[in-house]
C-alpha positions as CSV (number, residue, x, y, z in Angstrom):
1,M,9.0,-13.9,27.7
2,N,8.0,-17.0,25.8
3,H,11.1,-17.7,23.7
4,D,9.4,-20.1,21.3
5,R,6.9,-17.3,20.4
6,K,9.6,-14.7,20.1
7,T,11.7,-17.0,17.8
8,H,8.7,-17.6,15.6
9,W,7.8,-13.9,15.1
10,E,11.4,-12.7,14.8
11,K,11.8,-15.2,12.0
12,I,8.6,-14.1,10.3
13,Y,9.6,-10.4,10.2
14,S,13.2,-11.1,9.3
15,T,12.4,-13.3,6.3
16,K,9.1,-11.9,4.9
17,S,8.1,-8.5,3.6
18,S,5.8,-6.7,6.1
19,D,3.3,-6.0,3.3
20,D,3.2,-9.7,2.3
21,V,2.1,-11.3,5.6
22,S,-1.5,-12.4,5.7
23,W,-2.6,-9.8,8.3
24,F,-1.2,-6.8,6.4
25,Q,-3.6,-3.8,6.0
26,P,-2.4,-0.7,4.0
27,E,-4.9,1.3,6.0
28,P,-6.5,-0.2,9.2
29,T,-9.8,1.5,8.6
30,R,-11.9,-0.3,11.2
31,S,-9.4,0.1,14.0
32,L,-9.0,3.8,13.3
33,A,-12.8,4.3,13.3
34,L,-13.2,2.4,16.6
35,I,-10.4,4.4,18.2
36,R,-11.9,7.6,17.0
37,D,-15.4,6.6,18.2
38,S,-14.1,5.7,21.6
39,G,-13.9,9.4,22.4
40,I,-10.3,9.2,23.6
41,S,-8.6,12.6,23.4
42,K,-5.5,13.1,21.4
43,D,-3.4,13.6,24.6
44,Q,-4.5,10.4,26.3
45,A,-2.3,7.2,26.3
46,I,-2.9,4.4,23.8
47,I,-1.1,1.1,23.6
48,D,-1.1,-1.0,20.4
49,V,-0.3,-4.6,21.5
50,G,1.3,-6.6,18.8
51,G,1.6,-3.4,16.7
52,G,4.8,-4.5,15.2
53,A,5.0,-3.6,11.5
54,S,1.3,-2.4,11.4
55,R,0.5,0.9,9.7
56,L,-1.9,1.8,12.5
57,I,0.8,3.9,14.2
58,D,1.4,5.9,11.0
59,H,-2.3,6.9,10.9
60,L,-2.5,7.6,14.6
61,L,0.4,10.0,14.4
62,N,-1.1,11.7,11.3
63,A,-4.4,12.1,13.2
64,G,-2.6,13.9,16.0
65,Y,-2.5,11.3,18.8
66,Q,0.4,12.2,21.1
67,K,0.9,9.4,23.6
68,I,1.3,6.1,21.8
69,T,3.1,2.9,23.0
70,V,3.7,0.1,20.5
71,L,4.4,-3.3,22.0
72,D,5.6,-6.3,20.0
73,I,7.4,-9.5,20.8
74,A,9.6,-9.1,17.7
75,Q,12.3,-6.5,17.6
76,A,12.4,-7.1,13.8
77,A,8.8,-5.9,13.5
78,L,9.4,-2.7,15.4
79,D,12.5,-2.0,13.4
80,I,10.5,-2.1,10.2
81,T,8.0,0.5,11.6
82,Q,10.8,2.7,13.1
83,Q,12.6,2.8,9.8
84,R,9.4,3.6,7.9
85,L,8.5,6.5,10.3
86,G,11.9,8.0,10.3
87,D,12.2,11.0,12.7
88,A,8.5,10.6,13.7
89,A,9.5,7.3,15.5
90,E,10.9,9.5,18.3
91,Q,7.3,10.5,19.2
92,V,6.4,6.9,20.1
93,E,7.3,4.6,23.1
94,W,8.5,1.3,21.7
95,L,8.4,-1.9,23.9
96,V,9.9,-5.2,22.9
97,A,7.9,-7.6,25.1
98,D,5.5,-10.5,25.3
99,A,1.9,-9.4,25.9
100,T,1.7,-11.9,28.7
101,A,4.8,-10.7,30.5
102,F,5.4,-6.9,30.6
103,K,4.9,-4.0,32.8
104,L,4.3,-0.4,31.6
105,N,5.2,2.4,33.9
106,H,2.1,4.4,33.2
107,P,-1.6,3.6,32.6
108,V,-3.3,3.8,29.2
109,Q,-6.8,4.9,28.3
110,L,-7.1,2.7,25.3
111,W,-5.7,-0.8,24.6
112,H,-5.8,-2.0,21.0
113,D,-5.1,-5.6,20.0
114,R,-5.6,-6.9,16.5
115,A,-4.9,-10.6,16.5
116,V,-2.6,-11.2,19.4
117,F,-5.0,-12.6,22.0
118,H,-6.3,-15.2,19.7
119,F,-2.9,-16.8,19.5
120,L,-3.0,-17.6,23.2
121,T,-4.2,-21.1,23.2
122,E,-3.1,-22.0,26.8
123,P,-5.3,-20.8,29.7
124,R,-2.3,-19.7,31.7
125,D,-1.2,-17.4,28.9
126,R,-4.7,-15.9,28.5
127,D,-4.8,-15.3,32.3
128,A,-1.4,-13.6,32.2
129,Y,-2.5,-11.4,29.3
130,I,-5.7,-10.4,31.1
131,R,-3.8,-9.6,34.3
132,N,-1.5,-7.3,32.3
133,L,-4.5,-5.7,30.7
134,K,-6.1,-5.0,34.0
135,N,-2.8,-3.6,35.4
136,T,-2.3,-1.3,32.4
137,L,-5.7,-0.1,31.3
138,A,-7.0,2.9,33.3
139,P,-10.4,2.6,35.0
140,E,-13.2,3.4,32.6
141,G,-10.7,2.8,29.8
142,T,-11.5,1.2,26.4
143,L,-10.4,-2.2,25.1
144,I,-10.5,-2.8,21.4
145,L,-9.7,-6.5,20.6
146,A,-9.9,-8.1,17.2
147,A,-9.8,-11.9,16.7
148,F,-10.8,-14.5,14.1
149,S,-14.5,-15.2,14.3
150,P,-16.0,-18.7,14.4
151,K,-16.3,-18.3,10.6
152,G,-12.6,-17.5,10.3
153,P,-9.4,-19.6,10.0
154,K,-8.3,-22.0,12.7
155,K,-4.7,-21.3,12.1
156,C,-2.5,-18.2,11.3
157,S,1.2,-18.2,10.4
158,N,1.1,-22.0,11.0
159,L,0.0,-21.5,14.6
160,D,-3.2,-22.6,16.2
161,I,-5.6,-19.8,17.3
162,V,-8.7,-19.5,19.3
163,Q,-11.8,-18.2,17.5
164,Y,-14.0,-15.8,19.4
165,D,-17.6,-14.7,19.3
166,A,-19.1,-12.1,21.7
167,Q,-20.1,-14.7,24.3
168,R,-16.8,-16.5,24.4
169,I,-14.6,-13.3,24.7
170,T,-16.9,-11.8,27.3
171,I,-16.6,-15.0,29.5
172,E,-12.9,-15.0,29.0
173,L,-12.3,-11.4,30.0
174,G,-14.6,-11.6,33.1
175,P,-17.1,-9.3,34.7
176,L,-15.0,-6.2,34.9
177,F,-15.1,-5.7,31.1
178,K,-18.5,-4.6,29.7
179,L,-19.1,-5.3,26.0
180,K,-20.2,-2.2,24.2
181,H,-19.9,-3.0,20.5
182,V,-19.1,-5.8,18.1
183,E,-18.2,-5.4,14.4
184,Q,-17.4,-8.0,11.8
185,E,-14.7,-7.6,9.1
186,A,-13.9,-9.7,6.1
187,H,-10.2,-9.1,5.8
188,T,-8.6,-9.8,2.4
189,T,-5.0,-11.0,2.6
190,P,-2.3,-10.0,0.1
191,S,-2.8,-13.4,-1.5
192,G,-6.5,-12.8,-2.0
193,A,-7.8,-15.1,0.8
194,V,-10.6,-13.7,3.0
195,Q,-10.4,-14.0,6.8
196,Q,-13.4,-13.3,9.0
197,F,-12.6,-11.2,12.1
198,N,-14.7,-10.0,15.0
199,Y,-13.8,-6.6,16.6
200,F,-14.9,-6.2,20.2
201,V,-15.1,-2.9,22.1
202,F,-15.2,-3.2,25.9
203,G,-15.3,-0.7,28.7
204,Y,-13.2,-1.5,31.8
205,H,-15.0,-0.9,35.0
206,P,-13.0,-2.3,38.0
207,N,-14.8,-0.2,40.6
């Protein structure tokens, strides 16, 4: 685990309200729609990478999804969601880990990442992330990845990020991932700023 990254995010979630951070969404409408449109059944496994204090898990549980893993580098972020969910938190697999350095003991049919990958500015970290992605996502599974677009910010939470368009993310992921769909989103932060995101949907075809 990258301890500098962990220290940064633990501090963020220990000192700021989860609904005051720039990436907060009261309802992650676009992610929910893309997950629904993927065709995944309610009993197939989903991992939300960097899910932390996101409200996505609340909505997935309410929609009836039964096998959900939430991964985040910050225990403080997961604590917020577990406390918010109460007893429902027992239905979820929680994993405190760096997305570049973890191992799940079961495959998933859908991997969701809203704004983790774009923080990986070093090629070795991106390579490690993609290696974990390939080891975790089932063949013919779905990747939903959201990142700042070339029209979006160049920093987030005082950290440099990498902006992605369809060509750049396709090259980065490699030939085993086939781009199926792209959507743009203008995300309004709690402070009123607008951040331009791209949402990419890929199919994973290792064979």
